[in-house]
TORMARLUM-396686 format. One record per atom (N, C-alpha, C): atom name; residue in one letter; x, y, z. Coordinates in steps of 0.2 Angstrom, whole numbers, padded with zeros to 4 digits. Layout:
SITE   atom   rest      px      py      pz
SITE     CA      A       X       Y       Z
...
END
This chain:
SITE   atom   rest      px      py      pz
SITE      N      X    0005    0229   -0246
SITE     CA      X    0011    0227   -0248
SITE      C      X    0012    0225   -0255
SITE      N      X    0016    0228   -0259
SITE     CA      X    0017    0226   -0266
SITE      C      X    0019    0220   -0268
SITE      N      X    0018    0216   -0273
SITE     CA      X    0018    0210   -0275
SITE      C      X    0026    0209   -0275
SITE      N      X    0030    0212   -0277
SITE     CA      X    0038    0211   -0277
SITE      C      X    0040    0210   -0271
SITE      N      X    0037    0214   -0265
SITE     CA      X    0040    0214   -0258
SITE      C      X    0037    0207   -0256
SITE      N      X    0031    0204   -0257
SITE     CA      X    0029    0199   -0255
SITE      C      X    0034    0193   -0257
SITE      N      X    0036    0193   -0263
SITE     CA      X    0040    0188   -0266
SITE      C      X    0047    0188   -0263
SITE      N      X    0049    0194   -0261
SITE     CA      X    0056    0195   -0257
SITE      C      X    0056    0192   -0251
SITE      N      X    0050    0193   -0247
SITE     CA      X    0049    0191   -0241
SITE      C      X    0049    0184   -0240
SITE      N      X    0045    0181   -0245
SITE     CA      X    0044    0173   -0245
SITE      C      X    0052    0171   -0247
SITE      N      X    0056    0173   -0251
SITE     CA      X    0062    0171   -0253
SITE      C      X    0067    0171   -0247
SITE      N      X    0066    0176   -0242
SITE     CA      X    0070    0177   -0237
SITE      C      X    0068    0172   -0231
SITE      N      X    0062    0171   -0231
SITE     CA      X    0059    0167   -0227
SITE      C      X    0060    0159   -0227
SITE      N      X    0062    0158   -0234
SITE     CA      X    0064    0151   -0235
SITE      C      X    0072    0150   -0237
SITE      N      X    0075    0155   -0236
SITE     CA      X    0082    0154   -0236
SITE      C      X    0086    0150   -0231
SITE      N      X    0090    0146   -0233
SITE     CA      X    0094    0142   -0229
SITE      C      X    0101    0144   -0229
SITE      N      X    0104    0144   -0223
SITE     CA      X    0110    0147   -0222
SITE      C      X    0116    0141   -0224
SITE      N      X    0120    0142   -0228
SITE     CA      X    0124    0136   -0231
SITE      C      X    0131    0137   -0227
SITE      N      X    0135    0131   -0225
SITE     CA      X    0142    0132   -0223
SITE      C      X    0146    0138   -0226
SITE      N      X    0148    0143   -0222
SITE     CA      X    0153    0148   -0225
SITE      C      X    0149    0152   -0230
SITE      N      X    0143    0153   -0229
SITE     CA      X    0139    0158   -0234
SITE      C      X    0135    0162   -0229
SITE      N      X    0136    0169   -0230
SITE     CA      X    0133    0174   -0225
SITE      C      X    0126    0176   -0229
SITE      N      X    0120    0176   -0225
SITE     CA      X    0114    0178   -0228
SITE      C      X    0113    0185   -0227
SITE      N      X    0117    0189   -0223
SITE     CA      X    0118    0197   -0223
SITE      C      X    0123    0200   -0226
SITE      N      X    0121    0206   -0229
SITE     CA      X    0127    0209   -0232
SITE      C      X    0132    0214   -0227
SITE      N      X    0137    0213   -0229
SITE     CA      X    0142    0217   -0225
SITE      C      X    0146    0221   -0229
SITE      N      X    0147    0227   -0228
SITE     CA      X    0151    0231   -0232
SITE      C      X    0158    0229   -0232
SITE      N      X    0162    0229   -0238
SITE     CA      X    0170    0228   -0238
SITE      C      X    0174    0233   -0232
SITE      N      X    0178    0229   -0231
SITE     CA      X    0183    0233   -0225
SITE      C      X    0187    0237   -0229
SITE      N      X    0192    0241   -0226
SITE     CA      X    0197    0246   -0229
SITE      C      X    0202    0242   -0232
SITE      N      X    0205    0245   -0237
SITE     CA      X    0211    0242   -0240
SITE      C      X    0217    0242   -0235
SITE      N      X    0220    0237   -0234
SITE     CA      X    0226    0237   -0230
SITE      C      X    0232    0235   -0234
SITE      N      X    0238    0238   -0233
SITE     CA      X    0243    0237   -0237
SITE      C      X    0248    0231   -0234
SITE      N      X    0249    0226   -0237
SITE     CA      X    0253    0221   -0234
SITE      C      X    0261    0221   -0236
SITE      N      X    0263    0225   -0240
SITE     CA      X    0269    0227   -0241
SITE      C      X    0270    0234   -0243
SITE      N      X    0274    0238   -0240
SITE     CA      X    0274    0245   -0241
SITE      C      X    0280    0248   -0246
SITE      N      X    0284    0242   -0248
SITE     CA      X    0289    0245   -0251
SITE      C      X    0295    0246   -0247
SITE      N      X    0295    0246   -0241
SITE     CA      X    0301    0248   -0237
SITE      C      X    0303    0243   -0231
SITE      N      X    0298    0238   -0230
SITE     CA      X    0301    0233   -0224
SITE      C      X    0296    0227   -0225
SITE      N      X    0298    0221   -0223
SITE     CA      X    0294    0215   -0223
SITE      C      X    0291    0214   -0216
SITE      N      X    0285    0217   -0215
SITE     CA      X    0281    0216   -0209
SITE      C      X    0274    0213   -0211
SITE      N      X    0272    0209   -0205
SITE     CA      X    0266    0205   -0206
SITE      C      X    0267    0198   -0210
SITE      N      X    0273    0197   -0210
SITE     CA      X    0275    0190   -0214
SITE      C      X    0280    0187   -0210
SITE      N      X    0280    0180   -0212
SITE     CA      X    0286    0175   -0210
SITE      C      X    0286    0170   -0214
SITE      N      X    0292    0167   -0215
SITE     CA      X    0294    0161   -0219
SITE      C      X    0289    0155   -0216
SITE      N      X    0287    0152   -0221
SITE     CA      X    0282    0146   -0219
SITE      C      X    0286    0141   -0214
SITE      N      X    0282    0139   -0209
SITE     CA      X    0284    0135   -0203
SITE      C      X    0290    0138   -0199
SITE      N      X    0292    0145   -0199
SITE     CA      X    0296    0148   -0196
SITE      C      X    0293    0154   -0192
SITE      N      X    0297    0157   -0187
SITE     CA      X    0294    0162   -0183
SITE      C      X    0296    0169   -0186
SITE      N      X    0299    0169   -0191
SITE     CA      X    0301    0176   -0194
SITE      C      X    0302    0175   -0201
SITE      N      X    0303    0181   -0205
SITE     CA      X    0304    0181   -0212
SITE      C      X    0311    0179   -0214
SITE      N      X    0313    0175   -0218
SITE     CA      X    0319    0173   -0219
SITE      C      X    0321    0173   -0227
SITE      N      X    0326    0176   -0229
SITE     CA      X    0327    0176   -0237
SITE      C      X    0323    0180   -0241
SITE      N      X    0319    0184   -0238
SITE     CA      X    0315    0189   -0243
SITE      C      X    0317    0196   -0241
SITE      N      X    0319    0200   -0246
SITE     CA      X    0322    0206   -0245
SITE      C      X    0319    0211   -0249
SITE      N      X    0320    0218   -0247
SITE     CA      X    0317    0224   -0251
SITE      C      X    0322    0226   -0256
SITE      N      X    0320    0227   -0262
SITE     CA      X    0325    0228   -0267
SITE      C      X    0321    0233   -0272
SITE      N      X    0324    0240   -0271
SITE     CA      X    0320    0245   -0276
SITE      C      X    0313    0245   -0275
SITE      N      X    0310    0245   -0269
SITE     CA      X    0303    0244   -0267
SITE      C      X    0299    0239   -0268
SITE      N      X    0303    0233   -0270
SITE     CA      X    0299    0227   -0271
SITE      C      X    0301    0221   -0267
SITE      N      X    0297    0217   -0266
SITE     CA      X    0298    0211   -0262
SITE      C      X    0301    0205   -0266
SITE      N      X    0307    0202   -0264
SITE     CA      X    0310    0198   -0268
SITE      C      X    0313    0192   -0264
SITE      N      X    0313    0185   -0266
SITE     CA      X    0317    0181   -0263
SITE      C      X    0325    0180   -0265
SITE      N      X    0328    0178   -0260
SITE     CA      X    0336    0177   -0262
SITE      C      X    0337    0169   -0262
SITE      N      X    0331    0165   -0262
SITE     CA      X    0332    0157   -0262
SITE      C      X    0334    0154   -0255
SITE      N      X    0334    0157   -0251
SITE     CA      X    0336    0154   -0243
SITE      C      X    0330    0152   -0239
SITE      N      X    0324    0155   -0240
SITE     CA      X    0319    0155   -0235
SITE      C      X    0313    0151   -0237
SITE      N      X    0312    0149   -0243
SITE     CA      X    0306    0146   -0244
SITE      C      X    0300    0152   -0245
SITE      N      X    0294    0149   -0245
SITE     CA      X    0288    0153   -0245
SITE      C      X    0287    0158   -0240
SITE      N      X    0284    0164   -0242
SITE     CA      X    0284    0170   -0237
SITE      C      X    0276    0170   -0236
SITE      N      X    0274    0170   -0230
SITE     CA      X    0267    0168   -0227
SITE      C      X    0264    0174   -0222
SITE      N      X    0258    0176   -0224
SITE     CA      X    0255    0181   -0219
SITE      C      X    0254    0179   -0212
SITE      N      X    0256    0183   -0208
SITE     CA      X    0254    0181   -0201
SITE      C      X    0248    0179   -0199
SITE      N      X    0243    0183   -0203
SITE     CA      X    0236    0182   -0202
SITE      C      X    0232    0178   -0207
SITE      N      X    0227    0175   -0204
SITE     CA      X    0222    0171   -0209
SITE      C      X    0217    0175   -0212
SITE      N      X    0215    0174   -0218
SITE     CA      X    0209    0177   -0221
SITE      C      X    0204    0172   -0224
SITE      N      X    0198    0174   -0223
SITE     CA      X    0192    0170   -0226
SITE      C      X    0190    0173   -0233
SITE      N      X    0185    0179   -0231
SITE     CA      X    0183    0181   -0238
SITE      C      X    0187    0189   -0239
SITE      N      X    0190    0190   -0245
SITE     CA      X    0194    0194   -0246
SITE      C      X    0195    0196   -0253
SITE      N      X    0198    0202   -0254
SITE     CA      X    0200    0204   -0261
SITE      C      X    0208    0206   -0261
SITE      N      X    0211    0203   -0264
SITE     CA      X    0219    0203   -0264
SITE      C      X    0221    0206   -0271
SITE      N      X    0225    0211   -0271
SITE     CA      X    0228    0214   -0276
SITE      C      X    0237    0214   -0276
SITE      N      X    0239    0212   -0281
SITE     CA      X    0247    0213   -0281
SITE      C      X    0250    0213   -0288
SITE      N      X    0255    0216   -0288
SITE     CA      X    0259    0216   -0295
SITE      C      X    0265    0212   -0294
SITE      N      X    0267    0209   -0300
SITE     CA      X    0272    0204   -0301
SITE      C      X    0277    0204   -0306
SITE      N      X    0283    0202   -0306
SITE     CA      X    0287    0203   -0312
SITE      C      X    0292    0197   -0312
SITE      N      X    0293    0194   -0317
SITE     CA      X    0298    0188   -0318
SITE      C      X    0303    0189   -0322
SITE      N      X    0309    0186   -0321
SITE     CA      X    0314    0186   -0326
SITE      C      X    0313    0180   -0331
SITE      N      X    0316    0180   -0336
SITE     CA      X    0315    0174   -0341
SITE      C      X    0316    0168   -0338
SITE      N      X    0311    0163   -0339
SITE     CA      X    0311    0156   -0336
SITE      C      X    0310    0154   -0329
SITE      N      X    0307    0160   -0325
SITE     CA      X    0306    0159   -0318
SITE      C      X    0299    0156   -0317
SITE      N      X    0297    0156   -0310
SITE     CA      X    0291    0152   -0308
SITE      C      X    0290    0154   -0301
SITE      N      X    0283    0156   -0299
SITE     CA      X    0281    0158   -0293
SITE      C      X    0274    0156   -0292
SITE      N      X    0271    0159   -0287
SITE     CA      X    0264    0159   -0287
SITE      C      X    0261    0162   -0280
SITE      N      X    0255    0164   -0280
SITE     CA      X    0252    0166   -0274
SITE      C      X    0247    0161   -0271
SITE      N      X    0248    0158   -0266
SITE     CA      X    0245    0153   -0263
SITE      C      X    0239    0156   -0258
SITE      N      X    0234    0153   -0257
SITE     CA      X    0229    0156   -0252
SITE      C      X    0225    0150   -0248
SITE      N      X    0222    0151   -0243
SITE     CA      X    0218    0146   -0239
SITE      C      X    0223    0141   -0235
SITE      N      X    0229    0143   -0234
SITE     CA      X    0235    0140   -0232
SITE      C      X    0234    0137   -0224
SITE      N      X    0234    0131   -0223
SITE     CA      X    0234    0129   -0216
SITE      C      X    0241    0128   -0214
SITE      N      X    0244    0133   -0210
SITE     CA      X    0251    0132   -0208
SITE      C      X    0252    0126   -0203
SITE      N      X    0254    0121   -0205
SITE     CA      X    0255    0115   -0200
SITE      C      X    0261    0110   -0202
SITE      N      X    0266    0108   -0197
SITE     CA      X    0270    0103   -0200
SITE      C      X    0268    0098   -0204
SITE      N      X    0262    0096   -0203
SITE     CA      X    0258    0090   -0208
SITE      C      X    0258    0092   -0215
SITE      N      X    0259    0098   -0216
SITE     CA      X    0258    0101   -0223
SITE      C      X    0266    0104   -0224
SITE      N      X    0269    0100   -0228
SITE     CA      X    0277    0102   -0229
SITE      C      X    0278    0109   -0233
SITE      N      X    0273    0110   -0238
SITE     CA      X    0273    0115   -0242
SITE      C      X    0266    0119   -0242
SITE      N      X    0266    0126   -0243
SITE     CA      X    0259    0129   -0244
SITE      C      X    0255    0127   -0248
SITE      N      X    0257    0124   -0254
SITE     CA      X    0252    0122   -0259
SITE      C      X    0249    0115   -0258
SITE      N      X    0251    0112   -0252
SITE     CA      X    0247    0106   -0250
SITE      C      X    0241    0107   -0246
SITE      N      X    0240    0113   -0244
SITE     CA      X    0234    0116   -0241
SITE      C      X    0229    0120   -0245
SITE      N      X    0232    0124   -0249
SITE     CA      X    0228    0129   -0252
SITE      C      X    0229    0130   -0260
SITE      N      X    0224    0133   -0263
SITE     CA      X    0225    0133   -0271
SITE      C      X    0230    0139   -0272
SITE      N      X    0233    0139   -0279
SITE     CA      X    0237    0143   -0280
SITE      C      X    0235    0147   -0287
SITE      N      X    0236    0154   -0287
SITE     CA      X    0236    0158   -0292
SITE      C      X    0243    0158   -0295
SITE      N      X    0243    0154   -0301
SITE     CA      X    0250    0153   -0305
SITE      C      X    0253    0160   -0307
SITE      N      X    0260    0160   -0306
SITE     CA      X    0265    0166   -0308
SITE      C      X    0270    0162   -0311
SITE      N      X    0270    0163   -0318
SITE     CA      X    0276    0160   -0322
SITE      C      X    0278    0164   -0328
SITE      N      X    0284    0161   -0331
SITE     CA      X    0285    0164   -0338
SITE      C      X    0282    0159   -0343
SITE      N      X    0277    0160   -0345
SITE     CA      X    0272    0156   -0349
SITE      C      X    0277    0155   -0356
SITE      N      X    0281    0158   -0359
SITE     CA      X    0283    0156   -0365
SITE      C      X    0289    0152   -0363
SITE      N      X    0294    0154   -0359
SITE     CA      X    0301    0151   -0359
SITE      C      X    0301    0146   -0354
SITE      N      X    0296    0146   -0348
SITE     CA      X    0297    0141   -0343
SITE      C      X    0295    0133   -0345
SITE      N      X    0300    0129   -0344
SITE     CA      X    0298    0122   -0346
SITE      C      X    0299    0116   -0341
SITE      N      X    0295    0112   -0340
SITE     CA      X    0294    0106   -0336
SITE      C      X    0297    0100   -0338
SITE      N      X    0299    0095   -0334
SITE     CA      X    0301    0089   -0336
SITE      C      X    0296    0084   -0336
SITE      N      X    0295    0079   -0341
SITE     CA      X    0291    0074   -0341
SITE      C      X    0294    0068   -0337
SITE      N      X    0290    0062   -0337
SITE     CA      X    0292    0056   -0334
SITE      C      X    0299    0054   -0337
SITE      N      X    0300    0056   -0343
SITE     CA      X    0306    0053   -0345
SITE      C      X    0311    0058   -0345
SITE      N      X    0310    0064   -0343
SITE     CA      X    0315    0068   -0342
SITE      C      X    0316    0073   -0347
SITE      N      X    0312    0073   -0353
SITE     CA      X    0311    0078   -0357
SITE      C      X    0308    0084   -0355
SITE      N      X    0310    0090   -0358
SITE     CA      X    0308    0096   -0357
SITE      C      X    0301    0097   -0361
SITE      N      X    0296    0099   -0358
SITE     CA      X    0289    0101   -0362
SITE      C      X    0287    0107   -0360
SITE      N      X    0283    0110   -0365
SITE     CA      X    0279    0117   -0363
SITE      C      X    0273    0115   -0357
SITE      N      X    0272    0121   -0355
SITE     CA      X    0267    0121   -0349
SITE      C      X    0260    0119   -0352
SITE      N      X    0255    0116   -0348
SITE     CA      X    0249    0115   -0350
SITE      C      X    0244    0120   -0348
SITE      N      X    0239    0120   -0349
SITE     CA      X    0235    0126   -0349
SITE      C      X    0234    0128   -0341
SITE      N      X    0233    0123   -0336
SITE     CA      X    0232    0124   -0329
SITE      C      X    0238    0126   -0326
SITE      N      X    0244    0127   -0330
SITE     CA      X    0250    0128   -0326
SITE      C      X    0253    0136   -0329
SITE      N      X    0248    0139   -0333
SITE     CA      X    0250    0146   -0336
SITE      C      X    0248    0151   -0331
SITE      N      X    0250    0157   -0332
SITE     CA      X    0249    0163   -0327
SITE      C      X    0242    0165   -0326
SITE      N      X    0240    0165   -0319
SITE     CA      X    0233    0166   -0319
SITE      C      X    0229    0160   -0317
SITE      N      X    0231    0154   -0318
SITE     CA      X    0227    0148   -0318
SITE      C      X    0226    0147   -0310
SITE      N      X    0221    0143   -0309
SITE     CA      X    0220    0140   -0303
SITE      C      X    0224    0134   -0303
SITE      N      X    0231    0134   -0301
SITE     CA      X    0237    0130   -0303
SITE      C      X    0235    0122   -0303
SITE      N      X    0236    0119   -0308
SITE     CA      X    0235    0111   -0309
SITE      C      X    0227    0109   -0309
SITE      N      X    0223    0115   -0310
SITE     CA      X    0215    0113   -0308
SITE      C      X    0212    0116   -0314
SITE      N      X    0213    0123   -0316
SITE     CA      X    0209    0127   -0320
SITE      C      X    0214    0131   -0325
SITE      N      X    0214    0131   -0331
SITE     CA      X    0218    0136   -0336
SITE      C      X    0214    0142   -0336
SITE      N      X    0218    0147   -0337
SITE     CA      X    0215    0154   -0337
SITE      C      X    0212    0154   -0343
SITE      N      X    0206    0158   -0344
SITE     CA      X    0201    0158   -0349
SITE      C      X    0203    0163   -0355
SITE      N      X    0209    0166   -0353
SITE     CA      X    0211    0172   -0359
SITE      C      X    0218    0172   -0358
SITE      N      X    0222    0169   -0363
SITE     CA      X    0228    0169   -0364
SITE      C      X    0232    0175   -0367
SITE      N      X    0229    0179   -0368
SITE     CA      X    0231    0186   -0370
SITE      C      X    0231    0191   -0365
SITE      N      X    0229    0189   -0359
SITE     CA      X    0230    0195   -0354
SITE      C      X    0236    0195   -0351
SITE      N      X    0241    0190   -0351
SITE     CA      X    0247    0191   -0348
SITE      C      X    0252    0194   -0352
SITE      N      X    0256    0197   -0348
SITE     CA      X    0263    0202   -0350
SITE      C      X    0268    0197   -0350
SITE      N      X    0274    0198   -0354
SITE     CA      X    0280    0193   -0355
SITE      C      X    0284    0195   -0349
SITE      N      X    0289    0190   -0348
SITE     CA      X    0294    0190   -0343
SITE      C      X    0298    0197   -0344
SITE      N      X    0299    0200   -0338
SITE     CA      X    0303    0207   -0338
SITE      C      X    0297    0212   -0338
SITE      N      X    0291    0211   -0339
SITE     CA      X    0286    0216   -0337
SITE      C      X    0282    0215   -0332
SITE      N      X    0279    0221   -0329
SITE     CA      X    0274    0220   -0323
SITE      C      X    0268    0218   -0325
SITE      N      X    0265    0214   -0321
SITE     CA      X    0258    0211   -0322
SITE      C      X    0254    0213   -0316
SITE      N      X    0248    0213   -0315
SITE     CA      X    0244    0215   -0310
SITE      C      X    0240    0208   -0310
SITE      N      X    0240    0206   -0302
SITE     CA      X    0236    0200   -0301
SITE      C      X    0230    0202   -0296
SITE      N      X    0225    0198   -0296
SITE     CA      X    0220    0200   -0291
SITE      C      X    0216    0193   -0289
SITE      N      X    0215    0192   -0282
SITE     CA      X    0211    0186   -0281
SITE      C      X    0205    0188   -0277
SITE      N      X    0199    0186   -0279
SITE     CA      X    0193    0187   -0274
SITE      C      X    0190    0181   -0271
SITE      N      X    0190    0180   -0265
SITE     CA      X    0187    0174   -0262
SITE      C      X    0182    0178   -0258
SITE      N      X    0175    0176   -0259
SITE     CA      X    0169    0178   -0256
SITE      C      X    0163    0172   -0256
SITE      N      X    0163    0170   -0249
SITE     CA      X    0157    0165   -0249
SITE      C      X    0159    0158   -0253
SITE      N      X    0165    0157   -0254
SITE     CA      X    0167    0151   -0257
SITE      C      X    0167    0152   -0265
SITE      N      X    0165    0158   -0267
SITE     CA      X    0166    0160   -0274
SITE      C      X    0173    0162   -0275
SITE      N      X    0177    0160   -0281
SITE     CA      X    0184    0162   -0281
SITE      C      X    0185    0164   -0288
SITE      N      X    0188    0170   -0289
SITE     CA      X    0190    0172   -0295
SITE      C      X    0197    0175   -0296
SITE      N      X    0200    0173   -0302
SITE     CA      X    0206    0175   -0303
SITE      C      X    0206    0181   -0308
SITE      N      X    0210    0187   -0307
SITE     CA      X    0211    0192   -0312
SITE      C      X    0218    0193   -0314
SITE      N      X    0218    0195   -0320
SITE     CA      X    0225    0196   -0323
SITE      C      X    0225    0202   -0328
SITE      N      X    0228    0207   -0326
SITE     CA      X    0229    0214   -0329
SITE      C      X    0222    0216   -0330
SITE      N      X    0217    0215   -0326
SITE     CA      X    0211    0218   -0326
SITE      C      X    0205    0213   -0329
SITE      N      X    0207    0207   -0332
SITE     CA      X    0203    0203   -0335
SITE      C      X    0202    0197   -0331
SITE      N      X    0195    0195   -0330
SITE     CA      X    0194    0189   -0326
SITE      C      X    0196    0183   -0329
SITE      N      X    0201    0178   -0327
SITE     CA      X    0203    0173   -0331
SITE      C      X    0201    0166   -0327
SITE      N      X    0200    0167   -0321
SITE     CA      X    0196    0159   -0318
SITE      C      X    0191    0162   -0313
SITE      N      X    0186    0157   -0313
SITE     CA      X    0180    0158   -0309
SITE      C      X    0178    0152   -0307
SITE      N      X    0177    0150   -0300
SITE     CA      X    0175    0144   -0297
SITE      C      X    0172    0144   -0292
SITE      N      X    0168    0139   -0289
SITE     CA      X    0165    0138   -0283
SITE      C      X    0169    0132   -0279
SITE      N      X    0172    0135   -0273
SITE     CA      X    0176    0131   -0269
SITE      C      X    0172    0127   -0265
SITE      N      X    0174    0120   -0265
SITE     CA      X    0171    0116   -0259
SITE      C      X    0165    0112   -0263
SITE      N      X    0163    0113   -0268
SITE     CA      X    0157    0110   -0272
SITE      C      X    0159    0103   -0274
SITE      N      X    0154    0099   -0276
SITE     CA      X    0155    0092   -0278
SITE      C      X    0159    0092   -0285
SITE      N      X    0157    0097   -0288
SITE     CA      X    0161    0098   -0295
SITE      C      X    0169    0100   -0294
SITE      N      X    0170    0104   -0288
SITE     CA      X    0177    0106   -0286
SITE      C      X    0180    0099   -0283
SITE      N      X    0177    0096   -0279
SITE     CA      X    0180    0090   -0276
SITE      C      X    0182    0084   -0281
SITE      N      X    0177    0084   -0286
SITE     CA      X    0179    0078   -0292
SITE      C      X    0185    0080   -0296
SITE      N      X    0186    0088   -0296
SITE     CA      X    0192    0090   -0300
SITE      C      X    0198    0088   -0295
SITE      N      X    0197    0090   -0288
SITE     CA      X    0204    0088   -0284
SITE      C      X    0205    0081   -0284
SITE      N      X    0200    0077   -0284
SITE     CA      X    0201    0069   -0285
SITE      C      X    0206    0067   -0289
SITE      N      X    0205    0070   -0296
SITE     CA      X    0210    0069   -0301
SITE      C      X    0216    0072   -0301
SITE      N      X    0218    0076   -0297
SITE     CA      X    0224    0080   -0297
SITE      C      X    0229    0077   -0291
SITE      N      X    0235    0081   -0291
SITE     CA      X    0240    0078   -0287
SITE      C      X    0238    0080   -0279
SITE      N      X    0233    0084   -0278
SITE     CA      X    0231    0086   -0272
SITE      C      X    0226    0082   -0267
SITE      N      X    0224    0076   -0271
SITE     CA      X    0219    0072   -0269
SITE      C      X    0220    0070   -0261
SITE      N      X    0226    0068   -0259
SITE     CA      X    0228    0065   -0253
SITE      C      X    0231    0070   -0248
SITE      N      X    0231    0077   -0251
SITE     CA      X    0233    0082   -0246
SITE      C      X    0227    0086   -0242
SITE      N      X    0229    0090   -0237
SITE     CA      X    0224    0095   -0234
SITE      C      X    0220    0099   -0239
SITE      N      X    0224    0100   -0245
SITE     CA      X    0221    0104   -0250
SITE      C      X    0213    0101   -0251
SITE      N      X    0212    0095   -0252
SITE     CA      X    0206    0091   -0253
SITE      C      X    0200    0092   -0249
SITE      N      X    0202    0094   -0242
SITE     CA      X    0196    0095   -0238
SITE      C      X    0195    0103   -0237
SITE      N      X    0189    0105   -0240
SITE     CA      X    0186    0112   -0239
SITE      C      X    0187    0115   -0233
SITE      N      X    0191    0121   -0233
SITE     CA      X    0190    0124   -0225
SITE      C      X    0190    0132   -0228
SITE      N      X    0186    0135   -0222
SITE     CA      X    0184    0142   -0223
SITE      C      X    0190    0147   -0224
SITE      N      X    0195    0147   -0220
SITE     CA      X    0201    0152   -0221
SITE      C      X    0208    0149   -0220
SITE      N      X    0212    0154   -0221
SITE     CA      X    0219    0152   -0221
SITE      C      X    0224    0157   -0222
SITE      N      X    0230    0156   -0222
SITE     CA      X    0235    0161   -0224
SITE      C      X    0236    0162   -0231
SITE      N      X    0240    0167   -0232
SITE     CA      X    0241    0168   -0240
SITE      C      X    0249    0168   -0241
SITE      N      X    0252    0166   -0246
SITE     CA      X    0259    0165   -0247
SITE      C      X    0261    0168   -0253
SITE      N      X    0267    0170   -0254
SITE     CA      X    0271    0171   -0260
SITE      C      X    0276    0166   -0260
SITE      N      X    0276    0162   -0266
SITE     CA      X    0280    0157   -0267
SITE      C      X    0287    0158   -0269
SITE      N      X    0292    0154   -0266
SITE     CA      X    0299    0155   -0269
SITE      C      X    0299    0148   -0271
SITE      N      X    0298    0147   -0277
SITE     CA      X    0298    0140   -0281
SITE      C      X    0304    0136   -0281
SITE      N      X    0310    0139   -0281
SITE     CA      X    0316    0135   -0280
SITE      C      X    0322    0141   -0279
SITE      N      X    0328    0139   -0276
SITE     CA      X    0332    0144   -0275
SITE      C      X    0335    0147   -0281
SITE      N      X    0334    0145   -0287
SITE     CA      X    0337    0148   -0293
SITE      C      X    0332    0152   -0297
SITE      N      X    0326    0153   -0295
SITE     CA      X    0321    0156   -0297
SITE      C      X    0319    0163   -0294
SITE      N      X    0319    0168   -0298
SITE     CA      X    0318    0175   -0295
SITE      C      X    0311    0178   -0297
SITE      N      X    0309    0182   -0293
SITE     CA      X    0302    0185   -0294
SITE      C      X    0301    0192   -0289
SITE      N      X    0298    0196   -0292
SITE     CA      X    0298    0203   -0288
SITE      C      X    0290    0204   -0288
SITE      N      X    0288    0206   -0281
SITE     CA      X    0282    0208   -0280
SITE      C      X    0281    0216   -0278
SITE      N      X    0276    0219   -0279
SITE     CA      X    0274    0225   -0276
SITE      C      X    0268    0227   -0276
SITE      N      X    0266    0232   -0272
SITE     CA      X    0259    0236   -0272
SITE      C      X    0254    0230   -0270
SITE      N      X    0256    0226   -0264
SITE     CA      X    0252    0221   -0262
SITE      C      X    0247    0224   -0256
SITE      N      X    0241    0223   -0258
SITE     CA      X    0236    0225   -0253
SITE      C      X    0229    0221   -0253
SITE      N      X    0226    0221   -0248
SITE     CA      X    0220    0217   -0246
SITE      C      X    0214    0221   -0242
SITE      N      X    0208    0219   -0244
SITE     CA      X    0203    0221   -0241
SITE      C      X    0198    0215   -0239
SITE      N      X    0196    0215   -0233
SITE     CA      X    0191    0209   -0231
SITE      C      X    0185    0210   -0233
SITE      N      X    0181    0205   -0235
SITE     CA      X    0174    0206   -0237
SITE      C      X    0169    0203   -0233
END
């Protein structure tokens, strides 16, 4: 047996299976369309039994402000999710994943991380004194919302143009992509991650307890904020 083979055997023999980590390789599943541009199927409004307030408009999926966040019927653990999104000026949305759908969690982002979708240039937030302020880094498009800022601020296209998002979750390794560029990369559930959560608004929510799988949501941030999604597809890893 060659020396390299002996080394490989030794490494495999000493491998320890970690929670949520597979020691065997599995080929990715086939791409599955989550929205075909024609009908809202495989989704429901959060904590509801059907889809409310999300409509098909010129081949896109968009909220009318009456139904809150739209959630997949199915849970996902390891996956590659692709989607395209467009916002009007001053609007806000997001794609939330690892959602635990429960009445104990009043909103989707109380249990799962969020890929931020927002108008970076014109959206404003109110500070404690009621003054309008610009977004901080962890609130910009592609961010791991309120946790990690996108690494490339040039990747985003302005309001009114289509952007392409991608989220990859594989054995607790999470990546966010924006228009083909990787803008966020982190290890979910590690001590470093827990320390970041402890300093965030998520510290006392279900978000703070690492969990392997959950549902995926498209956020309707407020009744007055519009967003359009299209070409949504996923493959399990």
